[in-house]
C-alpha positions as a printed Julia matrix, in Angstrom:
571×3 Matrix{Float64}:
   1.6    24.19   -3.47
   2.02   22.59   -7.08
   1.78   24.45   -9.79
   2.15   22.57  -13.24
   3.5    24.91  -16.05
   3.79   23.41  -18.77
   3.94   19.71  -20.54
   5.45   18.37  -23.62
   6.1    14.85  -25.43
   6.7    13.3   -28.22
   6.48    9.58  -29.99
   3.72    8.59  -27.68
   1.03    6.87  -28.59
   0.01    8.48  -32.23
   2.14   11.81  -31.59
   5.2    11.79  -33.85
   9.06   13.09  -33.42
   7.59   17.03  -33.53
   7.18   17.59  -29.39
   3.28   18.53  -28.48
   3.73   21.31  -25.85
   0.05   22.33  -23.54
   0.99   25.64  -21.01
  -0.99   24.08  -18.11
  -1.43   27.17  -16.18
  -1.97   30.15  -18.8
  -5.71   30.15  -18.63
  -7.97   29.43  -15.85
  -9.97   27.18  -18.27
  -9.04   24.81  -21.09
 -11.53   22.43  -23.5
 -10.28   19.76  -25.46
 -11.84   18.21  -28.38
 -10.97   16.01  -31.25
 -12.6    12.89  -32.84
 -12.01    9.62  -31.55
  -8.61    8.06  -31.84
  -7.12   12.11  -32.06
  -5.04   11.91  -29.55
  -6.85   14.13  -27.41
  -6.58   11.81  -23.93
  -2.82   11.61  -24.59
  -2.21   14.36  -21.85
  -3.47   11.66  -19.28
  -1.07    9.25  -20.06
   2.12   11.92  -20.48
   1.58   13.27  -17.24
   1.04    9.63  -15.4
   3.94    8.36  -17.63
   5.88   11.68  -16.8
   5.42   11.67  -13.0
   4.93    7.81  -11.66
   6.3     5.58  -15.08
   2.95    4.28  -15.9
   0.23    5.46  -18.12
  -2.92    6.24  -16.95
  -5.07    4.3   -19.09
  -5.1     0.54  -18.8
  -2.15   -0.36  -21.28
   1.35   -1.63  -20.93
   3.91    1.07  -20.14
   5.57   -0.41  -23.97
   2.22    0.68  -25.6
   3.05    3.92  -25.31
   6.05    4.25  -27.84
   4.42    5.52  -30.9
   4.26    2.17  -33.29
   5.41    3.84  -36.46
   8.76    5.92  -35.34
   9.21    2.8   -32.56
  11.92    5.03  -30.26
  12.84    8.32  -28.64
   9.47    8.2   -26.65
   9.93   11.36  -24.14
   7.77   13.25  -21.59
   8.69   16.77  -20.23
   6.82   18.28  -17.27
   7.81   21.46  -15.33
   6.25   22.59  -12.11
   7.09   24.52   -8.93
   6.53   23.94   -5.16
   6.51   27.59   -3.32
   9.93   28.97   -5.11
  11.4    25.91   -6.17
  11.4    25.02  -10.04
  11.25   21.26  -10.97
  11.37   19.6   -14.1
  10.88   15.66  -14.42
  12.49   14.32  -17.94
  10.89   10.45  -18.57
  11.76    8.8   -21.67
  12.01    4.67  -23.4
  14.13    3.67  -26.08
  16.56    4.83  -25.06
  15.55    4.63  -20.93
  15.79    8.36  -18.92
  14.69    9.47  -15.97
  16.04   12.61  -14.63
  14.6    15.12  -12.06
  16.03   19.19  -12.29
  15.81   21.01   -9.09
  16.18   24.49  -10.21
  18.2    23.88  -13.21
  20.33   20.98  -11.42
  20.15   17.35  -11.9
  19.21   15.96   -8.59
  22.16   12.99   -7.75
  22.84   11.69  -10.98
  24.39    8.46   -9.08
  21.38    7.08   -7.32
  19.06    4.23   -8.84
  15.77    4.84  -10.9
  14.0     3.56   -7.7
  15.95    5.45   -5.58
  14.69    9.14   -7.94
  11.41    8.05   -8.21
  11.22    7.25   -4.53
  12.58   10.53   -4.37
   9.72   12.2    -6.65
   6.89   10.58   -5.32
   7.33   11.13   -0.98
   9.95   14.33   -1.01
   8.7    16.22   -4.18
   4.69   15.51   -5.03
   3.99   13.84   -1.58
   1.56   12.07   -4.07
   2.01    8.36   -5.07
  -0.01    7.6    -8.48
  -3.71    6.44   -6.58
  -4.09    9.76   -4.43
  -2.44   11.71   -7.39
  -5.19   10.66   -9.64
  -7.79   11.08   -7.28
  -6.92   14.48   -7.01
  -6.5    15.78  -10.21
  -8.33   13.08  -12.72
 -11.97   12.13  -13.2
 -13.79   10.64  -15.76
 -12.08    8.09  -17.78
 -13.91    5.13  -18.38
 -10.37    2.8   -17.13
 -10.18    5.3   -14.07
 -11.12    3.42  -10.18
 -13.08    6.06   -8.49
 -12.64    6.62   -4.88
 -15.53    4.96   -4.23
 -14.75    1.71   -5.85
 -11.22    1.31   -4.32
 -10.73   -1.44   -1.45
 -10.96    0.07    2.61
  -6.89    0.06    2.86
  -6.89    1.88   -0.86
  -9.29    4.18    0.36
  -7.19    4.91    3.44
  -4.17    5.7     1.21
  -5.73    8.41   -0.44
  -6.79   10.08    2.39
  -3.57    9.53    4.38
  -1.77   11.47    1.19
  -4.13   13.94    0.9
  -3.93   14.75    4.6
  -0.16   14.41    4.32
  -0.08   12.13    7.55
   1.69    9.0     5.29
   4.73    9.91    7.42
   2.96    8.01   10.17
   2.79    5.04    7.99
   6.37    5.44    6.7
   7.92    5.6    10.41
   5.94    2.49   11.27
   7.67    0.7     9.16
  10.5     2.06    9.68
   9.67    1.01   13.61
   9.13   -2.18   12.52
  12.58   -2.84   11.35
  13.73   -1.4    14.48
  11.62   -3.58   16.68
  13.03   -6.5    14.52
  16.06   -5.55   15.58
  15.47   -4.56   19.1
  14.31   -8.67   19.7
  17.33   -9.47   18.04
  19.37   -7.73   20.77
  16.85   -8.38   23.29
  17.84  -12.42   22.47
  21.35  -11.75   22.15
  21.8    -9.79   25.48
  19.76  -12.45   27.32
  22.06  -15.12   25.71
  24.85  -13.62   27.21
  23.24  -12.99   30.03
  23.02  -16.56   30.74
  26.42  -17.51   29.95
  27.59  -14.58   31.64
  25.74  -16.18   34.94
  27.13  -19.7    34.36
  30.46  -18.27   33.76
  29.7   -17.16   37.52
  28.32  -20.31   38.68
  31.01  -22.13   37.49
  34.15  -20.03   38.28
  32.33  -20.19   42.47
  32.35  -24.07   41.99
  36.01  -24.29   40.36
  37.3   -21.88   43.55
  35.68  -24.39   45.88
  36.76  -27.39   44.43
  40.83  -26.63   44.06
  41.57  -28.64   46.67
  39.61  -31.35   46.58
  40.92  -33.33   43.52
  41.07  -36.53   44.25
  44.4   -38.03   41.94
  43.07  -41.6    42.3
  40.13  -40.51   40.43
  42.44  -38.91   37.77
  41.94  -41.58   35.08
  38.0   -41.99   35.84
  38.02  -38.12   35.18
  39.75  -38.59   31.91
  38.12  -41.49   30.73
  34.59  -39.18   31.07
  35.99  -36.6    30.29
  37.2   -37.79   26.3
  33.51  -39.32   25.97
  31.73  -35.79   26.73
  33.64  -34.9    24.27
  33.48  -37.05   21.44
  29.27  -37.06   22.7
  29.3   -33.14   21.72
  30.65  -33.82   18.49
  27.69  -36.31   17.84
  25.43  -33.2    19.1
  27.0   -30.54   16.68
  26.46  -32.3    14.44
  22.89  -33.21   14.78
  22.53  -29.83   15.59
  24.05  -28.53   12.54
  21.22  -31.05   10.47
  18.63  -29.9    12.23
  19.33  -26.54   11.58
  19.6   -26.74    7.91
  16.02  -28.59    8.48
  14.78  -25.75   10.21
  16.04  -22.75    7.64
  14.62  -24.93    4.7
  11.48  -24.86    6.3
  11.19  -21.73    7.65
  10.71  -19.65    4.46
   7.35  -21.83    3.67
   6.28  -21.13    7.62
   6.42  -17.62    7.11
   3.49  -18.0     4.03
   1.16  -19.57    7.05
  -0.73  -16.53    7.99
  -1.18  -15.04    4.82
  -2.7   -18.59    3.43
  -4.8   -18.32    6.51
  -6.06  -15.35    6.31
  -6.53  -15.22    2.46
  -8.58  -18.45    3.1
 -10.51  -16.26    5.77
 -11.33  -13.29    2.87
 -12.05  -16.18    0.32
 -14.57  -17.45    2.6
 -16.05  -13.93    3.17
 -16.08  -12.82   -0.57
 -17.93  -16.03   -0.68
 -20.5   -15.26    1.39
 -20.95  -11.99   -0.19
 -21.46  -13.15   -3.79
 -23.99  -15.94   -2.35
 -25.92  -12.74   -0.74
 -25.65  -11.05   -4.29
 -26.76  -14.01   -5.44
 -30.24  -14.22   -3.33
 -30.64  -10.85   -3.89
 -30.59  -11.28   -7.41
 -32.82  -14.02   -7.18
 -35.45  -12.46   -4.97
 -35.39   -9.72   -7.37
 -36.1   -11.88   -9.93
 -38.69  -13.73   -8.53
 -40.51  -10.06   -7.82
 -40.49   -8.91  -11.31
 -41.52  -13.13  -12.61
 -44.75  -12.91  -10.08
 -45.48   -8.81  -10.3
 -47.37   -6.67  -12.87
 -47.41   -3.84  -10.84
 -44.77   -1.27   -8.59
 -45.85   -2.15   -5.27
 -44.47    1.47   -4.52
 -46.29    3.57   -6.84
 -49.02    0.94   -8.33
 -47.95    1.81  -11.86
 -48.06   -0.72  -14.14
 -44.81   -2.68  -15.26
 -44.15   -2.92  -19.07
 -43.45   -6.41  -20.25
 -40.82   -5.07  -22.06
 -38.69   -3.73  -18.74
 -39.97   -7.13  -16.72
 -38.3    -8.96  -19.59
 -35.13   -6.88  -19.62
 -34.98   -6.66  -15.91
 -35.32  -10.45  -15.7
 -33.04  -11.44  -18.17
 -30.33   -8.64  -16.45
 -30.32  -10.57  -12.88
 -30.65  -13.9   -14.87
 -26.93  -12.66  -16.69
 -26.04  -11.83  -12.99
 -26.89  -14.85  -11.33
 -25.18  -16.66  -13.77
 -22.06  -14.76  -13.73
 -22.31  -15.02   -9.64
 -22.52  -18.29   -9.59
 -19.59  -19.1   -11.82
 -17.43  -16.62   -9.49
 -19.11  -18.66   -6.23
 -17.67  -21.83   -7.46
 -14.19  -20.31   -8.98
 -14.21  -18.6    -5.32
 -14.94  -22.28   -3.67
 -12.52  -24.13   -5.57
  -9.87  -21.57   -4.57
 -10.9   -22.18   -0.7
 -10.54  -25.92   -0.96
  -6.74  -25.41   -2.7
  -6.22  -22.71    0.19
  -7.83  -25.23    3.3
  -5.22  -28.35    1.84
  -2.1   -24.81    1.79
  -2.98  -24.09    4.74
  -3.06  -28.02    6.27
   0.23  -28.63    4.06
   1.86  -25.91    6.3
   0.46  -26.2     9.64
   2.44  -29.74    9.11
   5.47  -28.55    8.34
   5.16  -25.94   11.04
   4.47  -29.02   13.6
   7.73  -30.56   12.33
   9.54  -27.6    12.6
   8.53  -27.27   16.6
  10.07  -30.58   16.47
  12.9   -29.74   15.34
  13.64  -26.7    17.33
  12.43  -28.67   20.5
  14.89  -31.08   19.65
  17.81  -28.76   18.98
  16.92  -27.08   22.67
  17.31  -30.65   24.11
  20.76  -31.32   22.62
  22.07  -27.66   23.56
  20.9   -28.31   26.85
  22.49  -32.07   27.03
  25.79  -30.19   25.34
  26.04  -27.16   28.01
  25.57  -29.72   30.47
  28.53  -31.87   29.02
  30.98  -28.54   28.63
  29.98  -28.05   32.37
  31.12  -31.29   33.61
  34.13  -31.2    31.4
  35.05  -27.87   32.43
  34.29  -29.04   36.06
  37.21  -32.39   35.26
  39.63  -29.57   34.24
  39.09  -27.72   36.79
  39.52  -30.5    39.3
  42.63  -31.84   37.77
  44.29  -28.8    37.37
  43.06  -27.29   40.69
  46.96  -28.67   41.94
  48.64  -26.04   39.85
  46.35  -23.27   40.24
  46.7   -20.2    41.89
  43.39  -19.6    44.28
  43.81  -16.02   44.62
  44.25  -15.46   40.87
  40.65  -17.08   40.49
  39.2   -15.42   43.29
  40.12  -12.33   41.63
  39.14  -13.91   38.41
  35.44  -14.36   39.83
  35.49  -10.81   40.52
  35.6    -9.81   36.62
  33.34  -12.41   35.61
  30.87  -11.09   37.95
  31.23   -7.29   36.89
  30.85   -8.84   33.27
  27.52  -10.45   34.59
  26.87   -6.84   36.01
  27.3    -4.82   33.08
  25.14   -7.43   30.89
  22.18   -7.58   33.66
  22.77   -3.14   33.08
  22.93   -3.56   29.45
  19.62   -5.76   29.09
  17.96   -3.59   31.13
  18.75   -0.68   28.76
  17.56   -2.76   26.13
  14.38   -4.04   27.6
  13.42   -0.1    28.23
  13.98    0.87   24.4
  11.59   -2.27   23.75
   9.33   -1.08   26.13
   9.41    2.96   24.22
   8.95    0.78   20.59
   6.42   -0.92   22.01
   4.96    2.46   22.95
   5.33    4.2    20.14
   4.59    1.54   17.58
   0.55    1.53   19.5
   0.93    5.55   18.44
   2.2     4.9    15.21
  -0.58    2.03   13.99
  -3.56    2.75   12.07
  -5.98    3.06   15.07
  -3.41    5.58   16.92
  -2.59    9.18   15.61
  -3.59    8.58   12.09
  -7.06    7.57   13.29
  -7.19   10.96   15.49
  -5.79   12.81   12.88
  -8.51   11.58   10.39
 -11.59   11.19   12.91
 -11.0    15.17   12.95
 -11.31   16.07    9.03
 -14.13   13.52    8.88
 -16.8    15.7    10.05
 -15.35   18.54    7.37
 -14.94   16.21    4.59
 -18.7    15.34    4.94
 -19.87   18.62    4.86
 -18.18   19.45    1.63
 -19.24   16.4    -0.01
 -22.5    17.14    0.64
 -22.5    20.45    0.22
 -21.09   19.58   -3.62
 -23.82   17.05   -3.73
 -26.69   19.49   -3.11
 -25.46   22.07   -5.42
 -25.38   19.01   -8.32
 -29.42   18.84   -6.95
 -28.67   15.54   -5.5
 -30.27   15.45   -2.18
 -28.38   12.34   -0.06
 -27.17   12.44    2.89
 -23.85   11.46    2.52
 -21.26   10.23    5.6
 -17.97    8.26    5.84
 -16.84    6.76    8.87
 -12.92    6.54   10.48
 -13.09    3.11    8.31
 -13.83    4.7     4.73
 -17.09    2.75    4.53
 -20.02    5.43    3.15
 -23.54    5.75    4.36
 -26.28    7.18    2.29
 -29.29    8.48    3.22
 -32.48    9.87    1.14
 -34.53   12.66    2.18
 -36.53   10.1     3.77
 -34.12    8.06    5.58
 -33.79    4.97    2.97
 -30.48    3.48    3.03
 -28.32    3.22   -0.18
 -25.05    2.16   -1.75
 -22.96    3.86   -4.35
 -23.32    0.77   -6.71
 -27.36    1.3    -6.2
 -27.03    4.54   -8.15
 -27.3     5.27  -11.62
 -24.09    6.07  -13.37
 -25.17    9.73  -13.7
 -26.0     9.72   -9.99
 -22.25    7.95   -9.28
 -20.75   10.41  -11.16
 -22.11   13.23   -9.43
 -20.95   11.36   -6.33
 -17.31   11.27   -7.54
 -17.24   14.66   -8.9
 -18.38   15.79   -5.26
 -15.44   13.07   -3.99
 -12.7    15.03   -6.64
 -13.59   18.08   -5.6
 -13.57   17.78   -1.52
  -9.94   16.11   -2.36
  -8.81   19.14   -4.04
 -10.74   21.38   -1.0
  -8.88   19.38    1.88
  -5.82   19.32   -0.06
  -5.37   23.26   -0.26
  -6.49   23.08    3.49
  -3.13   21.08    3.88
  -0.81   22.68    0.83
   1.51   20.31    0.81
  -0.4    18.09   -1.46
  -2.28   20.7    -3.53
  -2.37   21.23   -7.02
  -3.15   24.01   -9.46
  -4.48   21.13  -11.93
  -7.73   19.11  -12.39
  -8.47   17.25  -15.26
 -12.26   15.8   -16.29
 -11.81   13.13  -19.21
 -15.42   13.08  -20.88
 -17.39   13.57  -17.64
 -19.95   15.85  -19.39
 -20.07   13.18  -22.14
 -21.6    10.42  -20.56
 -24.1    10.53  -18.05
 -24.61   13.95  -17.19
 -28.06   15.29  -17.97
 -28.16   19.26  -19.07
 -29.24   20.54  -15.72
 -26.49   18.82  -13.7
 -24.08   20.14  -16.7
 -25.35   23.56  -15.87
 -24.58   23.13  -12.27
 -21.04   21.78  -12.58
 -20.19   24.34  -14.83
 -21.47   26.96  -12.0
 -19.53   24.82   -9.68
 -16.09   24.92  -12.0
 -16.35   28.46  -12.46
 -16.91   29.75   -8.86
 -15.86   27.16   -6.56
 -12.38   26.31   -7.42
  -9.96   28.88   -6.83
  -6.49   28.86   -8.56
  -7.11   25.87  -10.45
  -6.37   25.29  -14.32
  -9.4    23.03  -15.62
  -8.84   21.03  -18.79
 -11.69   19.03  -19.79
 -11.15   16.35  -22.74
 -15.13   16.41  -24.84
 -16.83   14.88  -27.67
 -19.23   17.91  -27.42
 -16.94   20.83  -28.2
 -19.95   22.49  -29.99
 -21.96   22.5   -27.23
 -19.31   23.59  -24.14
 -16.65   25.83  -26.59
 -18.14   29.29  -25.54
 -17.83   28.3   -21.61
 -14.04   27.97  -21.93
 -11.35   30.65  -21.81
  -9.22   28.72  -24.17
  -9.88   25.35  -26.89
  -7.66   23.09  -27.8
  -8.3    20.61  -30.73
  -6.12   17.54  -31.82
  -6.35   16.31  -35.23
  -5.07   13.15  -36.83
  -2.46   14.35  -39.93
  -1.74   10.94  -41.45
  -0.36    8.56  -39.24
   0.11   11.13  -36.28
  -1.7    13.34  -34.11
  -1.36   17.14  -34.15
  -2.25   19.83  -31.39
  -4.22   22.88  -32.63
  -5.23   26.16  -30.86
  -8.82   27.34  -32.23
  -9.21   30.17  -29.49
  -8.15   32.05  -26.61
């Protein structure tokens, strides 16, 4: 479990030269208050910048530097994992990134990229996306789990279940598979050469005493012509190889372009579906005055508002559809061009193959000529001994190829296990029922009675008591927030079970300020007080006067002149 102890920063956003320090593990619950612009959300950016070199909010990294002092932006974070104490120091102007492990600097000679990889993969075992899903909820710039794409949802869950090692192994395996394929091609080439040598040596021995000296001149002429042609062939092959080298990087983009083309077509279909749905809904409000479900009259004001919203949405979707259609046309042209280049390079490769075959044939002819000419000076027994050696080399090559092929087959089996559909899917499938049960537990505790399920592909299905089918997007902002909270609590509970990615820190940014009603607020506080064991809760809110009595400690950020300062108001 990651136990965050302390964070301090200076010259970050509105914070000046003096360090702002927050103890992250001294109380169970802390309320952070302050006026807009006072710096109460700076904690989020400081935490994410210190750990992942990027701000939490959608601002550039350079915007983190205080605009008054314009230098010496520093964040220091202290945390424990088991008995090991870590301290991360990251800064800008000057640039700085240091990781201390039990007081000793980690690998001072490593690059920044290597240090960041070590911090995320070996220490935290979380990347930025997964960290924010487990630790932070509520900011307007935060992307909840339900709004992530399928691959990004998988990435988060793999981190939480601590099975990302299989993805890393799969990446390494793909490199090894590429290497073994190269070894197979090399081995097969060498075995073919060895086979040719054996065949040539056999013919040499058979023809040693069959050379007709009267044909010497003719053979010499044939030999010279073959050599001249081989020079021409080598020159042409070099020219064709150069063309292939130029085209091959472009051809690598073909599959990506085809995939992107199909995805854009799917997006256009989805947008059309949404557009049609909006039109149907707008037609309903234009042509109906009562609700067909409850039979209540629909107010004209509501109808006008709804029709305007749907019209604006239709316009937006139509514009999006046109943009995507234009992109599809561009991609279709790109795919066509790339396929033409693919056909072109295939022609080059076919010509290279034919030339190589011709060269091999010519070399073989010249070898035969030399063998015939020199047969009178060649020792037959030596040639036979040479044949034995060549045959032994061929058998060795066959054995080597058999070993390489066996290894390739083994890697193929391992590759199937490491695919998303392999071991990871089996592990995830075991946790999906637990995850779904926990999500619904938290939803029901917030008086949100739906049946929420995630399948093995992390696609949600939401059913009401009456088995009506809903989507996340169809709910109100308050209902969405309840779903986001339920997921956050679930990820933390699952993370605690896995332990390796569990953390004591939970930050709710303005969750109480937006869409939660009083009842939902009470239920949420009950969950926070009773369900989140070994958790240090930080709540950022404008509702200090309402929430202050519910927290162990309150800190207030105030703007003193140009700079933000932290004030402890109660403990």
